[in-house]
N, C-alpha and C positions, 0 to 999 in steps of 0.2 A: 559253046560260048567260052571264050577266053577271058580270064579276069584281067581287069585293067591294073597293070603294075607300074604305071608311070609315076605314082606318088610314093613308091617304095624305094628304099636305098639299101645297099649292102651293109651288113653289120659284121663286126669282128666277133665271131663266136667265142673266142678266148676271152675277150674283154667282157662280154655279157656274162660268161660263166664266173669270171673273177668278181665282177660287181655283185652278182647274185650271191655267190658264196660268201663274200665279205659281209653283205647285209645280213644274211641268215646267221653267220658265225657271230657277228656282233650281238645279235638278239639272244643267241644262246649264252654267250659270255655274261650278258646282263642278268640272266636268270639263274646262273649256276649256284647262287647262294640260296635259292629256294629249294626246299625238299619236295620231291614228288609226293603224291598222296600216300598216306601211311599204309593203306591196304596193299599198295603195289610194291612197297620197299622190300619185303621178303623175296619177291620174284626178281626185282631188279638187282638185289644184292646176293642172289643165290650163289652158293659156293661151287656150283658146277664148273668143272675145269674147262676152260676155253683154249687151252694150249697157248697161253700168253707167257712169253719168256721174260718176265720181270720179277724181281724180288720184292717189289713195292706195291702192295694192294691199293694204295691211294691212286695210283695211275689207272688201274683197272676200274676202280670205283668212279673216278672222274670221267673216264671215257664212256662208261655205261650211262651216266647221267647226261652227258653231252649228246649222245645218240638219242636218248629218250626225249630230251628237250628239243632236239632238232625236229622230231616228228610233231611234237606239240606245236611248235612255231610254224612248220609247214602248213598245218591245218588252219592256223590263224590267218596266214597271209596269202595262201594260194587256193583259189577256189577249187581247182581240180583235186587238190589234196584232201578236200573235205569228204570225199567218197572213201568208203572202206574198201580195201582190197578184196575183191569178190571171192578169192580163194581161201582167205583166212578163216571165215566162220566154219566152213566145212572141215578144214584141217583141225580147228579147235575142237569141234564136236567129235571127230574121229579120235583125237588124242585123249579127250575127256572120257570117252567110252572105255579106253584102256586104263586110265589112271584114276578115274572117279574123283579127280581133284583139279579144279581150274588152274590153280597155281602151278601144279606139276605139269599140266598140259602146256602152259605158256613157257615154262622153263625148258621143257623138252623141245618144243618147236623152235624157240629162239636160239638154243644151243646148237641145234642141228643146222639152222640157217647160218649162224655165225661161223661155224666150222666150214660150211660149203662156199660161202660168198668169196669170190676171188679177192685176193689182197691187192692186186693191181686194178687199174681202171677197167671195168668189165664191159664187154660188148653186150648190147641189149638182147642179142640172140643166144647168149650163153645161158644154158639151163640152170646153172648155179648162181646166176646174177639175180638174186632175189630182190635186191635194191631197185631193180627196174620194174618189179611187179607190184609196186605200191603206188597209187595215184599221187602225183605231185611233180616236182621238178626233174625227177629221173635219177638214174644210177650214177651218171657222171657227176652231177652236182653233189650227190650224197658222198661219193668217193672223195671229192675235194674237201667237203666239210669234215669228213673223218680225218683227213690228213691235217687240216687246220687244228682240229681238236687234239690230235696226237702231238703236234708241235707245241701247243699250249701246255699240255700236261707234262711234257718232258722238260720244259723251260721253268716250270714252277719251282723246282728244287734240283739244282745240278747234281746233288748227291743221291738222287733216287734211283740211278741205274744199278746194275748194267741191264741194258736191253739188247739182246742178241740181234734182233731185226725189228726196227721200229714199225715196219709194215705189218708185223704180227699184231700190233696194237689196234688194228682196224677191227679185230674180232670183238672186243668188248663194246666198241662203239656200235657195231652192227647189232649186237645182242640188245643193247639198250633201245636202239631204234625200233627193233621188232617187238620188244616188250610193249612199247606204246602202241604200235600198229595192232598187236593182238588185243590189248586192253580196249581199244576202240571197237573191236569186232565181237566182244563178249556178248552173249545173249543177255537180255534184260534181267533174267533171274540169276545170273551168275555174277560172282565177284570173287577175286582172289582171296583165299583164306589167310588172314594175317598170322595164323598159327602155323 
């Protein structure tokens, strides 16, 4: 049986993406003054090197928070995003078995993912495109959201450069996004250790 498509009309995918990206971006910007929960701050602000070529840690910090808040907002406004990525709990358990510390497990996983995630818009079939493996609006939307956040951070203070390659700044955004995705998947008995 063929579905009746007479009441459907073509849409401009680019326009949909732009509208969606702008909506989520605006919600993230509105929340940037809020601090994430105190227990996750040591993980979010971990000094782990993500190969970001800027001399200004405020850029890195702002992008980590923007990525983190993006995932928070996705869960609030997109029903599919309310599901935990099914691969994260197992990855957390495996890493915890090695580190015996939930915070270290999250930092390790998120650093690994941030280093692997393509800096350009990734194909969903790319095995390094972790942003496609979390329920929600998908890797392309997340790529454009990271770009919007990078633009905002670089415009806050024109004296904060130099940045060799602004695309590198996607890494701290991805890191923050996956800190939240891992936080969602922690077992009930676990919580990041603030020490």
